[in-house]
Structure formats: structure tokens, C-alpha cells
N, CA, C, O and the ligand as a Tripos MOL2 file, in Angstrom:
@<TRIPOS>MOLECULE
protein
  297   295    75     0     0
PROTEIN
NO_CHARGES

@<TRIPOS>ATOM
      1 N           0.8770   -1.1600   -0.0040 N.3       1 MET1
      2 CA         -0.0090    0.0670    0.0370 C.3       1 MET1
      3 C           0.9190    1.2600    0.0290 C.2       1 MET1
      4 O           1.9200    1.3150    0.7440 O.2       1 MET1
      5 N           0.5560    2.1980   -0.7930 N.am      2 ARG2
      6 CA          1.3310    3.4200   -0.9260 C.3       2 ARG2
      7 C           0.6390    4.6060   -0.2820 C.2       2 ARG2
      8 O          -0.5420    4.8580   -0.5180 O.2       2 ARG2
      9 N           1.3850    5.3270    0.5290 N.am      3 GLU3
     10 CA          0.9660    6.6290    1.0530 C.3       3 GLU3
     11 C           2.0400    7.5610    0.6970 C.2       3 GLU3
     12 O           3.0260    7.1570    0.0800 O.2       3 GLU3
     13 N           1.8990    8.8460    1.0670 N.am      4 ALA4
     14 CA          2.9470    9.7810    0.7380 C.3       4 ALA4
     15 C           4.3340    9.2990    1.3090 C.2       4 ALA4
     16 O           4.5030    9.1040    2.5130 O.2       4 ALA4
     17 N           5.2510    9.1340    0.4190 N.am      5 ASN5
     18 CA          6.6370    8.6980    0.8200 C.3       5 ASN5
     19 C           6.7190    7.5050    1.6400 C.2       5 ASN5
     20 O           7.6620    7.3460    2.4140 O.2       5 ASN5
     21 N           5.7110    6.5880    1.5040 N.am      6 LYS6
     22 CA          5.6670    5.4180    2.3380 C.3       6 LYS6
     23 C           5.2320    4.2160    1.4730 C.2       6 LYS6
     24 O           4.3770    4.3970    0.6060 O.2       6 LYS6
     25 N           5.7680    3.0230    1.6620 N.am      7 ILE7
     26 CA          5.2420    1.8610    1.1250 C.3       7 ILE7
     27 C           5.0360    0.8660    2.3610 C.2       7 ILE7
     28 O           5.9210    0.6110    3.1780 O.2       7 ILE7
     29 N           3.8300    0.3780    2.3780 N.am      8 ILE8
     30 CA          3.5340   -0.5190    3.5420 C.3       8 ILE8
     31 C           3.0440   -1.8460    2.8830 C.2       8 ILE8
     32 O           2.2230   -1.8950    1.9660 O.2       8 ILE8
     33 N           3.6750   -2.9500    3.4890 N.am      9 CYS9
     34 CA          3.3250   -4.2860    3.0040 C.3       9 CYS9
     35 C           1.8900   -4.5350    3.4120 C.2       9 CYS9
     36 O           1.4780   -4.3920    4.5640 O.2       9 CYS9
     37 N           1.1220   -4.9370    2.3240 N.am     10 ASN10
     38 CA         -0.3030   -5.2630    2.4570 C.3      10 ASN10
     39 C          -0.5570   -6.3880    3.3640 C.2      10 ASN10
     40 O          -1.5600   -6.4120    4.0760 O.2      10 ASN10
     41 N           0.3690   -7.3700    3.3580 N.am     11 GLN11
     42 CA          0.1900   -8.6320    4.1560 C.3      11 GLN11
     43 C           0.4930   -8.4140    5.6060 C.2      11 GLN11
     44 O          -0.3250   -8.7710    6.4540 O.2      11 GLN11
     45 N           1.6710   -7.8230    5.9480 N.am     12 CYS12
     46 CA          2.0260   -7.7510    7.3680 C.3      12 CYS12
     47 C           1.9470   -6.4130    7.9730 C.2      12 CYS12
     48 O           2.1390   -6.2830    9.1820 O.2      12 CYS12
     49 N           1.6570   -5.3310    7.1530 N.am     13 GLU13
     50 CA          1.5170   -3.9490    7.5560 C.3      13 GLU13
     51 C           2.8620   -3.3230    7.9460 C.2      13 GLU13
     52 O           2.8920   -2.2390    8.5280 O.2      13 GLU13
     53 N           3.9390   -3.9780    7.6380 N.am     14 ARG14
     54 CA          5.2760   -3.3970    7.9960 C.3      14 ARG14
     55 C           5.5720   -2.2750    6.9390 C.2      14 ARG14
     56 O           5.3280   -2.4010    5.7390 O.2      14 ARG14
     57 N           6.1000   -1.2130    7.4980 N.am     15 GLU15
     58 CA          6.5200   -0.0610    6.5750 C.3      15 GLU15
     59 C           7.8630   -0.3660    6.0450 C.2      15 GLU15
     60 O           8.7770   -0.6370    6.8230 O.2      15 GLU15
     61 N           8.0430   -0.3380    4.7290 N.am     16 LEU16
     62 CA          9.3140   -0.7030    4.1210 C.3      16 LEU16
     63 C          10.2850    0.4980    4.2360 C.2      16 LEU16
     64 O           9.8890    1.6560    4.3630 O.2      16 LEU16
     65 N          11.5030    0.1570    4.1850 N.am     17 LYS17
     66 CA         12.5830    1.1920    4.5230 C.3      17 LYS17
     67 C          12.7740    1.9960    3.3130 C.2      17 LYS17
     68 O          13.0940    1.4730    2.2460 O.2      17 LYS17
     69 N          12.5830    3.2800    3.4550 N.am     18 ILE18
     70 CA         12.8740    4.2320    2.3850 C.3      18 ILE18
     71 C          13.8120    5.3010    2.8630 C.2      18 ILE18
     72 O          13.5310    5.9090    3.8960 O.2      18 ILE18
     73 N          14.8740    5.5690    2.2130 N.am     19 GLU19
     74 CA         15.8120    6.5840    2.6690 C.3      19 GLU19
     75 C          16.0420    7.5900    1.4950 C.2      19 GLU19
     76 O          16.3930    7.1800    0.3890 O.2      19 GLU19
     77 N          15.8480    8.8460    1.7410 N.am     20 GLN20
     78 CA         15.9550    9.9170    0.7090 C.3      20 GLN20
     79 C          15.2080    9.6240   -0.5430 C.2      20 GLN20
     80 O          15.6990    9.8930   -1.6390 O.2      20 GLN20
     81 N          13.9730    9.0520   -0.4030 N.am     21 GLY21
     82 CA         13.1710    8.7580   -1.5600 C.3      21 GLY21
     83 C          13.4400    7.4920   -2.2570 C.2      21 GLY21
     84 O          12.7750    7.1620   -3.2400 O.2      21 GLY21
     85 N          14.4400    6.7360   -1.7570 N.am     22 TYR22
     86 CA         14.8050    5.4370   -2.3830 C.3      22 TYR22
     87 C          14.4380    4.2640   -1.5620 C.2      22 TYR22
     88 O          14.7620    4.2150   -0.3760 O.2      22 TYR22
     89 N          13.7780    3.3210   -2.1390 N.am     23 LEU23
     90 CA         13.3860    2.1020   -1.4090 C.3      23 LEU23
     91 C          14.7000    1.2740   -1.2120 C.2      23 LEU23
     92 O          15.4420    0.9840   -2.1510 O.2      23 LEU23
     93 N          14.9240    0.9160    0.0990 N.am     24 LYS24
     94 CA         16.2010    0.3610    0.4840 C.3      24 LYS24
     95 C          16.0540   -1.1240    0.8000 C.2      24 LYS24
     96 O          16.8780   -1.6780    1.5280 O.2      24 LYS24
     97 N          15.0300   -1.7760    0.2720 N.am     25 GLU25
     98 CA         14.8140   -3.2260    0.5300 C.3      25 GLU25
     99 C          14.0350   -3.7910   -0.5680 C.2      25 GLU25
    100 O          13.4630   -3.0630   -1.3780 O.2      25 GLU25
    101 N          13.9890   -5.2300   -0.6270 N.am     26 GLY26
    102 CA         13.2280   -5.7710   -1.6560 C.3      26 GLY26
    103 C          11.7140   -5.6630   -1.4430 C.2      26 GLY26
    104 O          11.2030   -5.6980   -0.3240 O.2      26 GLY26
    105 N          11.0890   -5.5410   -2.4880 N.am     27 SER27
    106 CA          9.5140   -5.4540   -2.4440 C.3      27 SER27
    107 C           8.9980   -5.9910   -3.7030 C.2      27 SER27
    108 O           9.6870   -6.0340   -4.7220 O.2      27 SER27
    109 N           7.7290   -6.4210   -3.6340 N.am     28 PHE28
    110 CA          7.0080   -6.8320   -4.7910 C.3      28 PHE28
    111 C           5.7350   -6.0040   -4.9700 C.2      28 PHE28
    112 O           4.8090   -6.0430   -4.1600 O.2      28 PHE28
    113 N           5.7390   -5.2480   -6.0780 N.am     29 SER29
    114 CA          4.6060   -4.2880   -6.2190 C.3      29 SER29
    115 C           3.8240   -4.6620   -7.4080 C.2      29 SER29
    116 O           4.3540   -4.9450   -8.4830 O.2      29 SER29
    117 N           2.4450   -4.6600   -7.1830 N.am     30 VAL30
    118 CA          1.5180   -5.1420   -8.2860 C.3      30 VAL30
    119 C           0.6060   -3.9400   -8.5430 C.2      30 VAL30
    120 O           0.1420   -3.2680   -7.6220 O.2      30 VAL30
    121 N           0.3720   -3.7000   -9.8420 N.am     31 ASP31
    122 CA         -0.5980   -2.7490  -10.2400 C.3      31 ASP31
    123 C          -1.2160   -3.4600  -11.5520 C.2      31 ASP31
    124 O          -0.7050   -3.3560  -12.6670 O.2      31 ASP31
    125 N          -2.2840   -4.1300  -11.2920 N.am     32 TYR32
    126 CA         -2.8110   -5.0060  -12.4000 C.3      32 TYR32
    127 C          -4.2110   -4.6650  -12.7450 C.2      32 TYR32
    128 O          -5.0860   -4.5630  -11.8850 O.2      32 TYR32
    129 N          -4.4140   -4.4900  -14.0090 N.am     33 ALA33
    130 CA         -5.7840   -4.1440  -14.5450 C.3      33 ALA33
    131 C          -6.3520   -5.4930  -15.1420 C.2      33 ALA33
    132 O          -5.8200   -6.0190  -16.1190 O.2      33 ALA33
    133 N          -7.3930   -5.9980  -14.5450 N.am     34 PHE34
    134 CA         -8.0720   -7.1120  -15.1640 C.3      34 PHE34
    135 C          -8.7400   -6.8590  -16.5150 C.2      34 PHE34
    136 O          -9.2840   -5.7810  -16.7550 O.2      34 PHE34
    137 N          -8.6940   -7.8150  -17.3510 N.am     35 GLY35
    138 CA         -9.1710   -7.5360  -18.6540 C.3      35 GLY35
    139 C         -10.6050   -8.0610  -18.9450 C.2      35 GLY35
    140 O         -11.3310   -8.5020  -18.0540 O.2      35 GLY35
    141 N         -10.9530   -7.9870  -20.2100 N.am     36 TYR36
    142 CA        -12.3380   -8.1960  -20.6860 C.3      36 TYR36
    143 C         -12.9200   -9.5950  -20.3150 C.2      36 TYR36
    144 O         -14.0980   -9.6930  -19.9720 O.2      36 TYR36
    145 N         -12.1400  -10.6180  -20.3800 N.am     37 PHE37
    146 CA        -12.6460  -11.9460  -20.0580 C.3      37 PHE37
    147 C         -12.5820  -12.3360  -18.6060 C.2      37 PHE37
    148 O         -12.8630  -13.4820  -18.2550 O.2      37 PHE37
    149 N         -12.2180  -11.4040  -17.7590 N.am     38 SER38
    150 CA        -12.2040  -11.6310  -16.3540 C.3      38 SER38
    151 C         -13.5330  -11.1720  -15.7510 C.2      38 SER38
    152 O         -14.2410  -10.3220  -16.2900 O.2      38 SER38
    153 N         -13.8290  -11.7820  -14.6070 N.am     39 SER39
    154 CA        -15.0740  -11.3710  -13.9610 C.3      39 SER39
    155 C         -14.8130   -9.9770  -13.2430 C.2      39 SER39
    156 O         -15.7350   -9.3780  -12.6910 O.2      39 SER39
    157 N         -13.5700   -9.5100  -13.2740 N.am     40 LYS40
    158 CA        -13.2540   -8.2030  -12.7380 C.3      40 LYS40
    159 C         -12.8590   -7.2450  -13.8170 C.2      40 LYS40
    160 O         -11.9850   -6.4020  -13.6170 O.2      40 LYS40
    161 N         -13.5260   -7.3670  -15.0250 N.am     41 ASP41
    162 CA        -13.1780   -6.5720  -16.1530 C.3      41 ASP41
    163 C         -13.2650   -5.0280  -15.7450 C.2      41 ASP41
    164 O         -14.2640   -4.5330  -15.2240 O.2      41 ASP41
    165 N         -12.1610   -4.3720  -16.0310 N.am     42 GLY42
    166 CA        -12.1030   -2.9430  -15.8030 C.3      42 GLY42
    167 C         -11.6570   -2.5960  -14.3610 C.2      42 GLY42
    168 O         -11.5380   -1.4230  -14.0080 O.2      42 GLY42
    169 N         -11.4130   -3.6370  -13.5370 N.am     43 VAL43
    170 CA        -11.0440   -3.4430  -12.1720 C.3      43 VAL43
    171 C          -9.5110   -3.5020  -12.0500 C.2      43 VAL43
    172 O          -8.8660   -4.3380  -12.6820 O.2      43 VAL43
    173 N          -8.9550   -2.6350  -11.2560 N.am     44 ARG44
    174 CA         -7.5380   -2.5680  -11.1200 C.3      44 ARG44
    175 C          -7.1530   -2.9680   -9.6730 C.2      44 ARG44
    176 O          -7.7600   -2.4320   -8.7460 O.2      44 ARG44
    177 N          -6.2280   -3.8340   -9.4340 N.am     45 HIS45
    178 CA         -5.7880   -4.2620   -8.1420 C.3      45 HIS45
    179 C          -4.3330   -3.7430   -8.0110 C.2      45 HIS45
    180 O          -3.4820   -3.9280   -8.8800 O.2      45 HIS45
    181 N          -4.1100   -3.0420   -6.7910 N.am     46 LYS46
    182 CA         -2.7350   -2.6570   -6.4660 C.3      46 LYS46
    183 C          -2.3580   -3.1110   -5.1000 C.2      46 LYS46
    184 O          -3.1310   -2.9570   -4.1540 O.2      46 LYS46
    185 N          -1.1910   -3.6670   -4.9750 N.am     47 PHE47
    186 CA         -0.7090   -3.9440   -3.6100 C.3      47 PHE47
    187 C           0.8120   -4.0580   -3.6590 C.2      47 PHE47
    188 O           1.4380   -4.2130   -4.7080 O.2      47 PHE47
    189 N           1.3880   -3.9650   -2.3810 N.am     48 ASP48
    190 CA          2.7640   -4.0810   -2.2240 C.3      48 ASP48
    191 C           3.0800   -5.1800   -1.1660 C.2      48 ASP48
    192 O           2.3590   -5.2610   -0.1720 O.2      48 ASP48
    193 N           4.0390   -5.9570   -1.3250 N.am     49 LEU49
    194 CA          4.4990   -6.9600   -0.3740 C.3      49 LEU49
    195 C           5.9420   -6.7380   -0.0690 C.2      49 LEU49
    196 O           6.7120   -6.3600   -0.9520 O.2      49 LEU49
    197 N           6.3490   -6.9710    1.2090 N.am     50 CYS50
    198 CA          7.7650   -6.9410    1.5430 C.3      50 CYS50
    199 C           8.3090   -8.3530    1.0370 C.2      50 CYS50
    200 O           7.5750   -9.2980    0.7490 O.2      50 CYS50
    201 N           9.5780   -8.3570    0.9760 N.am     51 GLU51
    202 CA         10.2290   -9.5800    0.4080 C.3      51 GLU51
    203 C           9.9020  -10.8480    1.1710 C.2      51 GLU51
    204 O           9.7290  -11.9150    0.5820 O.2      51 GLU51
    205 N           9.8210  -10.7260    2.4690 N.am     52 GLU52
    206 CA          9.5000  -11.8560    3.3140 C.3      52 GLU52
    207 C           8.0400  -12.4270    2.9820 C.2      52 GLU52
    208 O           7.8040  -13.6280    2.8520 O.2      52 GLU52
    209 N           7.1180  -11.4270    2.8640 N.am     53 CYS53
    210 CA          5.7090  -11.9440    2.5770 C.3      53 CYS53
    211 C           5.5830  -12.4280    1.1430 C.2      53 CYS53
    212 O           4.7640  -13.2980    0.8480 O.2      53 CYS53
    213 N           6.4080  -11.8580    0.2350 N.am     54 TYR54
    214 CA          6.4630  -12.3840   -1.1110 C.3      54 TYR54
    215 C           6.9390  -13.8480   -1.1310 C.2      54 TYR54
    216 O           6.3470  -14.7070   -1.7850 O.2      54 TYR54
    217 N           8.0210  -14.0950   -0.3980 N.am     55 ASP55
    218 CA          8.6500  -15.4360   -0.2980 C.3      55 ASP55
    219 C           7.5450  -16.3820    0.2410 C.2      55 ASP55
    220 O           7.3270  -17.4620   -0.3090 O.2      55 ASP55
    221 N           6.8370  -15.9490    1.3500 N.am     56 LYS56
    222 CA          5.7790  -16.8370    1.8580 C.3      56 LYS56
    223 C           4.6640  -17.1130    0.8160 C.2      56 LYS56
    224 O           4.1640  -18.2350    0.7320 O.2      56 LYS56
    225 N           4.2850  -16.1080    0.0410 N.am     57 MET57
    226 CA          3.2060  -16.3370   -0.9270 C.3      57 MET57
    227 C           3.6910  -17.2530   -1.9790 C.2      57 MET57
    228 O           2.9460  -18.1610   -2.3490 O.2      57 MET57
    229 N           4.8200  -17.1130   -2.4810 N.am     58 VAL58
    230 CA          5.2540  -17.9760   -3.6480 C.3      58 VAL58
    231 C           5.5950  -19.4220   -3.1160 C.2      58 VAL58
    232 O           5.5900  -20.3820   -3.8880 O.2      58 VAL58
    233 N           5.8770  -19.5450   -1.8420 N.am     59 SER59
    234 CA          6.2640  -20.8920   -1.2940 C.3      59 SER59
    235 C           4.9870  -21.7380   -1.3360 C.2      59 SER59
    236 O           5.1070  -22.9620   -1.2670 O.2      59 SER59
    237 N           3.7900  -21.1890   -1.4410 N.am     60 ARG60
    238 CA          2.5630  -21.9100   -1.5420 C.3      60 ARG60
    239 C           2.2160  -22.3540   -2.9680 C.2      60 ARG60
    240 O           1.2570  -23.0970   -3.1790 O.2      60 ARG60
    241 N           3.0140  -21.8870   -3.9490 N.am     61 PHE61
    242 CA          2.7360  -22.3230   -5.3150 C.3      61 PHE61
    243 C           3.0930  -23.8570   -5.4450 C.2      61 PHE61
    244 O           4.0670  -24.3510   -4.8750 O.2      61 PHE61
    245 N           2.2800  -24.5170   -6.1900 N.am     62 ARG62
    246 CA          2.6000  -25.9260   -6.4570 C.3      62 ARG62
    247 C           3.7670  -26.0540   -7.4520 C.2      62 ARG62
    248 O           4.6130  -26.9400   -7.3350 O.2      62 ARG62
    249 N           3.7810  -25.1260   -8.4480 N.am     63 ILE63
    250 CA          4.9370  -25.0590   -9.3780 C.3      63 ILE63
    251 C           5.7850  -23.8980   -8.9300 C.2      63 ILE63
    252 O           5.2750  -22.7800   -8.8660 O.2      63 ILE63
    253 N           7.0200  -24.0900   -8.6220 N.am     64 PRO64
    254 CA          7.8730  -23.0040   -8.1480 C.3      64 PRO64
    255 C           8.0170  -21.8550   -9.1680 C.2      64 PRO64
    256 O           7.9100  -22.0720  -10.3750 O.2      64 PRO64
    257 N           8.2410  -20.7290   -8.7050 N.am     65 VAL65
    258 CA          8.5270  -19.5490   -9.5440 C.3      65 VAL65
    259 C           9.7360  -19.8830  -10.4710 C.2      65 VAL65
    260 O          10.7190  -20.5050  -10.0690 O.2      65 VAL65
    261 N           9.5850  -19.4250  -11.7330 N.am     66 GLU66
    262 CA         10.7590  -19.5460  -12.6630 C.3      66 GLU66
    263 C          11.7110  -18.4970  -12.4100 C.2      66 GLU66
    264 O          11.3770  -17.3170  -12.5190 O.2      66 GLU66
    265 N          12.9160  -18.8570  -12.0670 N.am     67 VAL67
    266 CA         13.9330  -17.9210  -11.6360 C.3      67 VAL67
    267 C          14.9660  -17.7530  -12.7300 C.2      67 VAL67
    268 O          15.5820  -18.7290  -13.1570 O.2      67 VAL67
    269 N          15.1600  -16.5380  -13.1860 N.am     68 THR68
    270 CA         16.2610  -16.3030  -14.1040 C.3      68 THR68
    271 C          16.9700  -15.0710  -13.5420 C.2      68 THR68
    272 O          16.4500  -14.4210  -12.6350 O.2      68 THR68
    273 N          18.1400  -14.7450  -14.0670 N.am     69 THR69
    274 CA         18.8460  -13.5170  -13.6110 C.3      69 THR69
    275 C          18.9960  -12.6340  -14.8330 C.2      69 THR69
    276 O          18.8020  -13.0300  -15.9820 O.2      69 THR69
    277 N          19.3670  -11.3720  -14.4850 N.am     70 ASN70
    278 CA         19.4910  -10.3560  -15.5700 C.3      70 ASN70
    279 C          20.9390  -10.3610  -16.1430 C.2      70 ASN70
    280 O          21.2790   -9.5240  -16.9790 O.2      70 ASN70
    281 N          21.7360  -11.2610  -15.7050 N.am     71 HIS71
    282 CA         23.1570  -11.2390  -16.0920 C.3      71 HIS71
    283 C          23.2790  -11.2790  -17.6130 C.2      71 HIS71
    284 O          24.1240  -10.5750  -18.1660 O.2      71 HIS71
    285 N          22.4710  -12.0720  -18.3090 N.am     72 GLU72
    286 CA         22.6310  -12.2000  -19.7430 C.3      72 GLU72
    287 C          22.3630  -10.9120  -20.4950 C.2      72 GLU72
    288 O          22.7540  -10.7810  -21.6550 O.2      72 GLU72
    289 N          21.6710   -9.9120  -19.8230 N.am     73 LEU73
    290 CA         21.4980   -8.6380  -20.4600 C.3      73 LEU73
    291 C          22.7650   -7.6740  -20.4550 C.2      73 LEU73
    292 O          22.8390   -6.6820  -21.1810 O.2      73 LEU73
    293 N          23.7030   -8.0500  -19.6050 N.am     74 LEU74
    294 CA         24.8730   -7.1770  -19.5250 C.3      74 LEU74
    295 C          25.8610   -7.3840  -20.6310 C.2      74 LEU74
    296 O          26.8890   -6.7090  -20.6740 O.2      74 LEU74
    297 ZN          5.1720   -8.1760    4.7480 Zn       75 ZN75
@<TRIPOS>BOND
     1     1     2 1
     2     2     3 1
     3     3     4 2
     4     3     5 am
     5     5     6 1
     6     6     7 1
     7     7     8 2
     8     7     9 am
     9     9    10 1
    10    10    11 1
    11    11    12 2
    12    11    13 am
    13    13    14 1
    14    14    15 1
    15    15    16 2
    16    15    17 am
    17    17    18 1
    18    18    19 1
    19    19    20 2
    20    19    21 am
    21    21    22 1
    22    22    23 1
    23    23    24 2
    24    23    25 am
    25    25    26 1
    26    26    27 1
    27    27    28 2
    28    27    29 am
    29    29    30 1
    30    30    31 1
    31    31    32 2
    32    31    33 am
    33    33    34 1
    34    34    35 1
    35    35    36 2
    36    35    37 am
    37    37    38 1
    38    38    39 1
    39    39    40 2
    40    39    41 am
    41    41    42 1
    42    42    43 1
    43    43    44 2
    44    43    45 am
    45    45    46 1
    46    46    47 1
    47    47    48 2
    48    47    49 am
    49    49    50 1
    50    50    51 1
    51    51    52 2
    52    51    53 am
    53    53    54 1
    54    54    55 1
    55    55    56 2
    56    55    57 am
    57    57    58 1
    58    58    59 1
    59    59    60 2
    60    59    61 am
    61    61    62 1
    62    62    63 1
    63    63    64 2
    64    63    65 am
    65    65    66 1
    66    66    67 1
    67    67    68 2
    68    67    69 am
    69    69    70 1
    70    70    71 1
    71    71    72 2
    72    71    73 am
    73    73    74 1
    74    74    75 1
    75    75    76 2
    76    75    77 am
    77    77    78 1
    78    78    79 1
    79    79    80 2
    80    79    81 am
    81    81    82 1
    82    82    83 1
    83    83    84 2
    84    83    85 am
    85    85    86 1
    86    86    87 1
    87    87    88 2
    88    87    89 am
    89    89    90 1
    90    90    91 1
    91    91    92 2
    92    91    93 am
    93    93    94 1
    94    94    95 1
    95    95    96 2
    96    95    97 am
    97    97    98 1
    98    98    99 1
    99    99   100 2
   100    99   101 am
   101   101   102 1
   102   102   103 1
   103   103   104 2
   104   103   105 am
   105   105   106 1
   106   106   107 1
   107   107   108 2
   108   107   109 am
   109   109   110 1
   110   110   111 1
   111   111   112 2
   112   111   113 am
   113   113   114 1
   114   114   115 1
   115   115   116 2
   116   115   117 am
   117   117   118 1
   118   118   119 1
   119   119   120 2
   120   119   121 am
   121   121   122 1
   122   122   123 1
   123   123   124 2
   124   123   125 am
   125   125   126 1
   126   126   127 1
   127   127   128 2
   128   127   129 am
   129   129   130 1
   130   130   131 1
   131   131   132 2
   132   131   133 am
   133   133   134 1
   134   134   135 1
   135   135   136 2
   136   135   137 am
   137   137   138 1
   138   138   139 1
   139   139   140 2
   140   139   141 am
   141   141   142 1
   142   142   143 1
   143   143   144 2
   144   143   145 am
   145   145   146 1
   146   146   147 1
   147   147   148 2
   148   147   149 am
   149   149   150 1
   150   150   151 1
   151   151   152 2
   152   151   153 am
   153   153   154 1
   154   154   155 1
   155   155   156 2
   156   155   157 am
   157   157   158 1
   158   158   159 1
   159   159   160 2
   160   159   161 am
   161   161   162 1
   162   162   163 1
   163   163   164 2
   164   163   165 am
   165   165   166 1
   166   166   167 1
   167   167   168 2
   168   167   169 am
   169   169   170 1
   170   170   171 1
   171   171   172 2
   172   171   173 am
   173   173   174 1
   174   174   175 1
   175   175   176 2
   176   175   177 am
   177   177   178 1
   178   178   179 1
   179   179   180 2
   180   179   181 am
   181   181   182 1
   182   182   183 1
   183   183   184 2
   184   183   185 am
   185   185   186 1
   186   186   187 1
   187   187   188 2
   188   187   189 am
   189   189   190 1
   190   190   191 1
   191   191   192 2
   192   191   193 am
   193   193   194 1
   194   194   195 1
   195   195   196 2
   196   195   197 am
   197   197   198 1
   198   198   199 1
   199   199   200 2
   200   199   201 am
   201   201   202 1
   202   202   203 1
   203   203   204 2
   204   203   205 am
   205   205   206 1
   206   206   207 1
   207   207   208 2
   208   207   209 am
   209   209   210 1
   210   210   211 1
   211   211   212 2
   212   211   213 am
   213   213   214 1
   214   214   215 1
   215   215   216 2
   216   215   217 am
   217   217   218 1
   218   218   219 1
   219   219   220 2
   220   219   221 am
   221   221   222 1
   222   222   223 1
   223   223   224 2
   224   223   225 am
   225   225   226 1
   226   226   227 1
   227   227   228 2
   228   227   229 am
   229   229   230 1
   230   230   231 1
   231   231   232 2
   232   231   233 am
   233   233   234 1
   234   234   235 1
   235   235   236 2
   236   235   237 am
   237   237   238 1
   238   238   239 1
   239   239   240 2
   240   239   241 am
   241   241   242 1
   242   242   243 1
   243   243   244 2
   244   243   245 am
   245   245   246 1
   246   246   247 1
   247   247   248 2
   248   247   249 am
   249   249   250 1
   250   250   251 1
   251   251   252 2
   252   251   253 am
   253   253   254 1
   254   254   255 1
   255   255   256 2
   256   255   257 am
   257   257   258 1
   258   258   259 1
   259   259   260 2
   260   259   261 am
   261   261   262 1
   262   262   263 1
   263   263   264 2
   264   263   265 am
   265   265   266 1
   266   266   267 1
   267   267   268 2
   268   267   269 am
   269   269   270 1
   270   270   271 1
   271   271   272 2
   272   271   273 am
   273   273   274 1
   274   274   275 1
   275   275   276 2
   276   275   277 am
   277   277   278 1
   278   278   279 1
   279   279   280 2
   280   279   281 am
   281   281   282 1
   282   282   283 1
   283   283   284 2
   284   283   285 am
   285   285   286 1
   286   286   287 1
   287   287   288 2
   288   287   289 am
   289   289   290 1
   290   290   291 1
   291   291   292 2
   292   291   293 am
   293   293   294 1
   294   294   295 1
   295   295   296 2
@<TRIPOS>SUBSTRUCTURE
     1 MET1         2 RESIDUE 1 A MET
     2 ARG2         6 RESIDUE 1 A ARG
     3 GLU3        10 RESIDUE 1 A GLU
     4 ALA4        14 RESIDUE 1 A ALA
     5 ASN5        18 RESIDUE 1 A ASN
     6 LYS6        22 RESIDUE 1 A LYS
     7 ILE7        26 RESIDUE 1 A ILE
     8 ILE8        30 RESIDUE 1 A ILE
     9 CYS9        34 RESIDUE 1 A CYS
    10 ASN10       38 RESIDUE 1 A ASN
    11 GLN11       42 RESIDUE 1 A GLN
    12 CYS12       46 RESIDUE 1 A CYS
    13 GLU13       50 RESIDUE 1 A GLU
    14 ARG14       54 RESIDUE 1 A ARG
    15 GLU15       58 RESIDUE 1 A GLU
    16 LEU16       62 RESIDUE 1 A LEU
    17 LYS17       66 RESIDUE 1 A LYS
    18 ILE18       70 RESIDUE 1 A ILE
    19 GLU19       74 RESIDUE 1 A GLU
    20 GLN20       78 RESIDUE 1 A GLN
    21 GLY21       82 RESIDUE 1 A GLY
    22 TYR22       86 RESIDUE 1 A TYR
    23 LEU23       90 RESIDUE 1 A LEU
    24 LYS24       94 RESIDUE 1 A LYS
    25 GLU25       98 RESIDUE 1 A GLU
    26 GLY26      102 RESIDUE 1 A GLY
    27 SER27      106 RESIDUE 1 A SER
    28 PHE28      110 RESIDUE 1 A PHE
    29 SER29      114 RESIDUE 1 A SER
    30 VAL30      118 RESIDUE 1 A VAL
    31 ASP31      122 RESIDUE 1 A ASP
    32 TYR32      126 RESIDUE 1 A TYR
    33 ALA33      130 RESIDUE 1 A ALA
    34 PHE34      134 RESIDUE 1 A PHE
    35 GLY35      138 RESIDUE 1 A GLY
    36 TYR36      142 RESIDUE 1 A TYR
    37 PHE37      146 RESIDUE 1 A PHE
    38 SER38      150 RESIDUE 1 A SER
    39 SER39      154 RESIDUE 1 A SER
    40 LYS40      158 RESIDUE 1 A LYS
    41 ASP41      162 RESIDUE 1 A ASP
    42 GLY42      166 RESIDUE 1 A GLY
    43 VAL43      170 RESIDUE 1 A VAL
    44 ARG44      174 RESIDUE 1 A ARG
    45 HIS45      178 RESIDUE 1 A HIS
    46 LYS46      182 RESIDUE 1 A LYS
    47 PHE47      186 RESIDUE 1 A PHE
    48 ASP48      190 RESIDUE 1 A ASP
    49 LEU49      194 RESIDUE 1 A LEU
    50 CYS50      198 RESIDUE 1 A CYS
    51 GLU51      202 RESIDUE 1 A GLU
    52 GLU52      206 RESIDUE 1 A GLU
    53 CYS53      210 RESIDUE 1 A CYS
    54 TYR54      214 RESIDUE 1 A TYR
    55 ASP55      218 RESIDUE 1 A ASP
    56 LYS56      222 RESIDUE 1 A LYS
    57 MET57      226 RESIDUE 1 A MET
    58 VAL58      230 RESIDUE 1 A VAL
    59 SER59      234 RESIDUE 1 A SER
    60 ARG60      238 RESIDUE 1 A ARG
    61 PHE61      242 RESIDUE 1 A PHE
    62 ARG62      246 RESIDUE 1 A ARG
    63 ILE63      250 RESIDUE 1 A ILE
    64 PRO64      254 RESIDUE 1 A PRO
    65 VAL65      258 RESIDUE 1 A VAL
    66 GLU66      262 RESIDUE 1 A GLU
    67 VAL67      266 RESIDUE 1 A VAL
    68 THR68      270 RESIDUE 1 A THR
    69 THR69      274 RESIDUE 1 A THR
    70 ASN70      278 RESIDUE 1 A ASN
    71 HIS71      282 RESIDUE 1 A HIS
    72 GLU72      286 RESIDUE 1 A GLU
    73 LEU73      290 RESIDUE 1 A LEU
    74 LEU74      294 RESIDUE 1 A LEU
    75 ZN75       297 GROUP 0 **** ****
């Protein structure tokens, strides 16, 4: 959840660390607009998770997250 100069984890309500306007820890931010074939057509969902809550969420996936690194872009 975002407030003025603040990002708060929607799951655990912890305020993420921001210094001089820069986020200083890992976070997972979603801003997703559901499309026409969804029952939520036209509805937008926004939330932020701290890295710990993100890890908890994906640990419940039956198929693990596909992990790649950005190294090949360098
Ligand atoms: Zn959290």
C-alpha cells in the first residue's frame, strides 16, 4: 500500500525502509488491470508486499517460480 513517501506491506503492515526517496529493501509491487474476459473486467488491483511476505506467498505455489537472472542482459 502506498501513502505519501511510504510503502506498507499489505500482508504484514510493516513499513518498508525508504531513505531519501529510495526504497532500500526488496519489495513486490503489483498494479494490475483485469481484462475483458475476467469477472473483474475494468477493475484494477494494487498492492505491495515486503520480500518476506512475497517469499511466503510463492512458497505456496505448487509449481515454483521460474527464476532467471539479468546477467545475460549485461
Ligand atoms: Zn510483509
